DRENTILO-289417 format. One line per 4 residues: number of its first residue (from 0); for each residue x, y, z of C-alpha. Coordinates in pm, whole numbers, plus 50000, padded with zeros to 5 digits. Layout:
<pts>
NUM = X:Y:Z  ...
</pts>
This chain:
<pts>
0 = 98884:14257:83860  98687:14578:83885  98796:14708:83545  98451:14834:83442
4 = 98411:15031:83767  98756:15181:83709  98663:15260:83350  98345:15433:83467
8 = 98547:15628:83724  98787:15743:83453  98499:15851:83231  98339:16036:83523
12 = 98667:16208:83601  98706:16299:83235  98360:16449:83232  98434:16656:83542
16 = 98764:16765:83391  98578:16873:83079  98345:17080:83294  98637:17263:83452
20 = 98837:17316:83134  98542:17422:82921  98361:17636:83178  98470:17947:82988
24 = 98568:17898:82625  98805:18137:82450  98632:18335:82179  98840:18168:81909
28 = 98728:17821:82019  98365:17921:82053  98346:18103:81720  98154:17844:81519
32 = 97952:17526:81574  97701:17328:81377  97463:17313:81674  97456:17491:82009
36 = 97219:17373:82281  97189:17658:82529  97100:17690:82897  96991:17330:82954
40 = 96994:17134:83276  97272:16899:83175  97272:16545:83318  97592:16413:83164
44 = 97533:16037:83210  97774:15991:83501  97505:15998:83769  97609:16344:83886
48 = 97337:16605:83956  97238:16836:83673  97420:17161:83609  97340:17455:83385
52 = 97553:17435:83072  97567:17480:82698  97656:17204:82451  97851:17277:82134
56 = 97842:17026:81847  98052:17012:81532  98003:16730:81285  97914:16415:81475
60 = 98094:16509:81797  98043:16718:82108  98320:16976:82114  98219:17192:82409
64 = 98035:17147:82738  98010:17453:82961  97959:17823:82896  97965:17912:82529
68 = 97989:18289:82472  97669:18449:82344  97841:18573:82029  97933:18221:81916
72 = 97783:18127:81582  97600:17807:81490  97391:17683:81202  97131:17589:81461
76 = 97078:17715:81814  96842:17523:82043  96702:17695:82350  96690:17429:82624
80 = 96613:17663:82915  96416:17477:83183  96464:17144:83005  96693:16850:83067
84 = 96977:16773:82831  97111:16419:82853  97295:16165:82642  97069:15975:82404
88 = 96935:15664:82573  97089:15323:82502  96851:15027:82491  97030:14721:82635
92 = 96774:14475:82491  96590:14548:82166  96396:14329:81924  96404:14602:81659
96 = 96544:14349:81409  96420:14255:81152  96243:14592:81144  96564:14791:81113
100 = 96661:14589:80806  96335:14680:80628  96294:15015:80456  95945:15101:80594
104 = 96056:15052:80956  96425:15143:80947  96349:15496:81064  96275:15349:81411
108 = 96015:15615:81492  95874:15456:81813  96230:15416:81938  96328:15776:81870
112 = 96020:15915:82045  96146:15748:82363  96476:15937:82343  96668:15626:82240
116 = 96962:15673:82004  97130:15330:82028  96992:14975:82053  97145:14633:82125
120 = 97010:14371:81885  96983:13990:81884  96912:13947:82257  96775:13624:82409
124 = 97016:13424:82191  96832:13544:81880  96940:13657:81537  97116:13471:81257
128 = 97431:13263:81291  97594:13470:81017  97571:13836:81111  97719:13984:80793
132 = 97404:13977:80573  97189:14122:80852  97427:14408:80926  97459:14482:80556
136 = 97080:14498:80523  97056:14740:80816  97330:14961:80673  97168:14956:80329
140 = 96860:15135:80463  97050:15362:80710  96887:15300:81047  96731:15579:81247
144 = 96933:15471:81551  97277:15328:81620  97294:14948:81636  97503:14731:81869
148 = 97517:14374:81729  97553:14059:81937  97580:13696:81827  97300:13473:81956
152 = 97336:13118:82085  96993:13006:81962  97068:13127:81611  97403:12952:81610
156 = 97266:12627:81757  96980:12622:81508  97221:12666:81216  97433:12374:81336
160 = 97183:12137:81501  96836:12251:81408  96593:12222:81700  96713:11888:81827
164 = 96685:11807:82196  97033:11675:82265  97389:11776:82341  97616:11876:82050
168 = 97884:11645:81925  98243:11778:81949  98230:11863:81580  97900:12049:81619
172 = 98029:12244:81917  98332:12344:81714  98109:12470:81433  97915:12678:81686
176 = 98241:12820:81819  98342:12909:81465  98018:13103:81413  98071:13295:81737
180 = 98434:13371:81650  98342:13490:81300  98074:13722:81440  98314:13865:81698
184 = 98572:13921:81424  98306:14110:81229  98243:14344:81521  97982:14181:81746
188 = 98004:14333:82093  97917:14018:82283  97746:13681:82308  97375:13649:82382
192 = 97191:13340:82502  96835:13240:82583  96820:12898:82746  96454:12966:82826
196 = 96382:12936:82453  96413:12658:82197  96671:12531:82109  96880:12693:82384
200 = 96661:12514:82637  96827:12190:82528  97177:12315:82612  97368:12252:82932
204 = 97582:12502:83118  97906:12365:82974  97787:12445:82620  97718:12805:82717
208 = 98058:12827:82888  98238:12693:82581  98081:12954:82352  98114:13235:82604
212 = 98487:13161:82625  98516:13232:82253  98362:13577:82305  98574:13636:82616
216 = 98889:13633:82404  98781:13972:82263  98842:14276:82489  98525:14433:82624
220 = 98296:14142:82532  98006:14033:82754  97739:13762:82784  97377:13877:82805
224 = 97117:13609:82877  96747:13547:82905  96819:13309:83191  96685:12955:83191
228 = 96401:13023:83433  96247:13346:83562  95980:13166:83761  95981:12816:83903
232 = 95935:12599:83596  96249:12389:83584  96530:12520:83801  96388:12838:83953
236 = 96487:13200:83903  96758:13195:84172  96931:12888:84032  96900:13024:83679
240 = 97073:13342:83793  97344:13128:83948  97392:12953:83614  97461:13286:83441
244 = 97707:13369:83718  97880:13034:83670  97919:13103:83299  98085:13434:83387
248 = 98304:13267:83646  98431:13000:83410  98447:13207:83091  98587:13514:83266
252 = 98364:13772:83108  98084:14002:83234  97734:13856:83257  97402:14038:83218
256 = 97070:13906:83347  96856:14057:83078  96505:14193:83150  96550:14081:83511
260 = 96230:13978:83685  96059:13730:83917  95776:13596:83708  95459:13449:83859
264 = 95299:13458:84206  95505:13162:84328  95824:13373:84312  95693:13716:84408
268 = 95926:13853:84672  96219:13647:84540  96379:13966:84406  96551:13985:84744
272 = 96714:13645:84688  96819:13726:84331  96970:14056:84444  97163:13880:84719
276 = 97302:13625:84473  97416:13897:84233  97567:14109:84508  97757:13806:84638
280 = 97896:13740:84291  98002:14101:84256  98170:14085:84598  98359:13783:84466
284 = 98490:14004:84186  98261:13893:83904  98101:14152:83677  97732:14071:83693
288 = 97479:14324:83569  97112:14335:83473  96876:14530:83253  96505:14586:83304
292 = 96192:14729:83144  95963:14922:83378  95646:14713:83349  95481:14453:83569
296 = 95364:14253:83267  95598:14054:83046  95569:13981:82676  95628:13641:82525
300 = 95429:13376:82340  95192:13092:82422  95448:12835:82309  95751:12928:82524
304 = 95528:13028:82815  95315:12714:82838  95453:12424:82636  95718:12200:82800
308 = 96054:12199:82628  96045:11837:82516  95718:11899:82329  95872:12188:82132
312 = 96158:11981:81989  96176:11990:81609  95982:12313:81569  95620:12420:81521
316 = 95514:12137:81291  95644:11865:81521  95486:12031:81823  95151:12048:81642
320 = 95171:11675:81567  95226:11598:81934  94934:11819:82035  94707:11630:81792
324 = 94814:11290:81925  94575:11200:82213  94838:11034:82434  95101:11304:82394
328 = 94840:11579:82417  94732:11449:82755  95087:11466:82890  95151:11809:82739
332 = 94819:11935:82872  94909:11824:83224  95232:12019:83215  95063:12320:83055
336 = 94817:12336:83346  95108:12374:83588  95283:12630:83371  94966:12837:83336
340 = 94914:12838:83713  95271:12950:83770  95217:13246:83538  94908:13357:83726
344 = 94633:13177:83538  94448:13226:83211  94320:13571:83311  94683:13691:83332
348 = 94740:13625:82960  94632:13877:82696  94655:13780:82328  94852:14044:82136
352 = 94769:13912:81790  94627:13598:81630  94610:13608:81247  94364:13316:81214
356 = 94111:13521:81413  94201:13893:81451  93897:13948:81675  94086:13776:81957
360 = 94347:14051:81972  94346:14221:82313  94134:13954:82481  94238:13751:82785
364 = 94277:13377:82744  94003:13298:82996  93763:13529:82810  93836:13351:82482
368 = 93784:13015:82652  93441:13122:82779  93346:13236:82429  93443:12893:82296
372 = 93291:12702:82590  93631:12544:82659  93882:12500:82934  94154:12770:82886
376 = 94426:12506:82843  94236:12349:82553  94183:12694:82402  94557:12754:82423
380 = 94627:12415:82262  94394:12492:81971  94571:12823:81917  94913:12658:81939
384 = 94817:12407:81670  94727:12704:81446  95066:12867:81500  95050:13013:81849
388 = 95022:13376:81951  95228:13648:82119  95094:13740:82460  95119:14003:82731
392 = 95142:13821:83062  95045:14005:83381  95271:13812:83612  95499:14044:83810
396 = 95478:14224:84141  95546:14598:84153  95760:14565:84466  95994:14330:84281
400 = 96005:14564:83980  96104:14850:84209  96357:14644:84404  96548:14552:84087
404 = 96525:14907:83955  96698:15049:84262  97011:14841:84215  97319:15032:84092
408 = 97393:14747:83849  97057:14762:83668  97038:14920:83322  96726:15018:83127
412 = 96584:14834:82827  96265:14804:82624  96262:14437:82518  96046:14589:82246
416 = 96000:14504:81882  95956:14728:81579  95632:14665:81392  95406:14862:81163
420 = 95229:15136:81355  94872:15037:81433  94932:14663:81409  94872:14615:81782
424 = 95136:14343:81784  95369:14503:82036  95383:14523:82413  95356:14891:82517
428 = 95722:14878:82621  95812:14904:82252  95669:15258:82257  95716:15374:82613
432 = 95969:15191:82833  96220:15473:82884  95975:15762:82937  95769:15539:83167
436 = 96068:15475:83392  96122:15848:83435  95764:15971:83456  95630:15688:83672
440 = 95920:15577:83888  96111:15905:83923  95852:16182:83931  95534:16003:84039
444 = 95662:15740:84282  96010:15863:84381  96150:15510:84354  96481:15628:84208
448 = 96637:15967:84143  96641:16131:83803  97021:16109:83809  97008:15733:83855
452 = 96741:15691:83589  96950:15880:83334  97274:15704:83433  97108:15361:83406
456 = 96989:15455:83057  97311:15609:82927  97656:15605:83088  97613:15281:83279
460 = 97490:15098:82970  97766:15235:82748  98026:15126:83003  97888:14777:83056
464 = 97846:14712:82683  98184:14861:82596  98041:15126:82364  98309:15388:82317
468 = 98239:15762:82321  97866:15729:82375  97646:15750:82682  97814:16063:82819
472 = 97798:16435:82745  98163:16534:82727  98404:16676:82476  98499:16420:82213
476 = 98190:16202:82261  97953:16135:81974  97669:16384:81967  97382:16155:82063
480 = 97188:16411:82266  96837:16428:82410  96647:16740:82516  96321:16672:82699
484 = 96061:16856:82902  96021:16678:83237  95665:16805:83276  95561:16642:82948
488 = 95792:16341:82914  95570:16035:82947  95460:15709:82791  95118:15699:82625
492 = 95103:15335:82511  94881:15100:82711  94829:14726:82709  94496:14774:82534
496 = 94628:15038:82290  95003:14972:82257  95062:15174:81939  95107:15525:82079
500 = 95417:15739:82058  95566:15874:82378  95558:16248:82441  95794:16512:82570
504 = 96105:16475:82353  96168:16820:82209  96497:16748:82035  96701:16437:81970
508 = 97032:16427:81788  97186:16109:81648  97550:16147:81552  97512:16525:81555
512 = 97204:16538:81331  96849:16617:81436  96632:16305:81445  96357:16487:81638
516 = 96318:16859:81585  96059:17055:81781  95887:16735:81894  95859:16581:81547
520 = 96067:16304:81390  96260:16430:81088  96265:16247:80755  96639:16175:80752
524 = 96812:15882:80922  97143:15922:81098  97213:15595:81280  97507:15361:81224
528 = 97589:14997:81276  97854:15005:81548  98127:14745:81557  98331:14646:81858
532 = 98675:14802:81858  98593:15069:81601
</pts>
């Protein structure tokens, strides 16, 4: 019932045992390494306080943690005195695909500068129904970071049913199960869903349960979900959280509320209720977790944020037809007014990019409406007819952000994409989520301890996701290692200027090789596509 807690306890004990057994290494053992990291303040990913230690690396593994004699030899010695040495960060929710499958972006530079060495892909139910071609494309270019694949409900449903607003037939449900099973056989770590998005919005709980049960047959699998409602649109954030819990209850597998939040003024303060619901489920014996990016503004699009689900059926072209039809437009407009109010109004929405008119990038929706002498809802409709636009939505309360962050079951994520540098298409979280959590919420605001921040970004995430031999600094673990200067480690990206690399990472090793050396990303790529069970 508490197998993941027990697993974490075992890993913690193993780490402590390593400390004791490797405190003084015999000269023969310490004779030669590929890399030695000396005199760092080691935070090993367990949540324990830092200790002064050396790290010895041979090949792609950590082979020593403790005191390494000064006469030991290494091809490279890194002086980490006064700096923190931690496991490489693991991003529990990344939109770095399709970027990682494209040669110009596969190096994952914005990701590396955050200290991230491993990312989970296809969150929110995204990604293709057939994982094999995608994973092959990523491997072809050798990614800059390790990749944890999941199989997404929306991708599977689209492949079987398109974007139809109805329940699947028994035959269609079986085809979806087959896709999930095939992906799990190919090494997917878990099942992802996004019933907030189309076409997952058209599913019922029993459909999610049926597919989650397929994943649950594989040891260590999980279900991560952009829950059906983070505000008060249809069912409310509390009830949506309960739906994820019910899927876990029936399917008997861990559930993750991904990028957990209470979105919009009408639910500010509801973090308390969501936390109570999750804690009650955990007390019942269910494994319910969450991940979070450390920003009070979300990132989405005009279409999923404002347009009612029924009006999105059939895809962009069908939605555009409805918006051009006077009768249907009137009904859609009425519902969009309510949705806009729930998100905090037109001033709370910043356009990230809009190809038909690049000059609108970075402007708030109400500002654009004034320029066009329109009501903001009509401005949004015009933009939706032309293809829509990604937005930054300023719709969260800092107290809720902090309340979720403090929970021992909350991991760290970016929810960030991977685009060409300078495009301005990304939310700043794509460049700064992990450093921001540490610089802003540990050192500036004292919301959480540094130990918790590192644990929630490394060991906790590796344990929840079932990633073996990563997330901890111990003998035998893969050498994904971060060395950073606490005085300099910070995010630079802003909402107005999102394309800015984070600062303060001195060294970053991915599978034992330097991905950042002396503060600069190296030209080589050392990441791998990970597969469950391997």
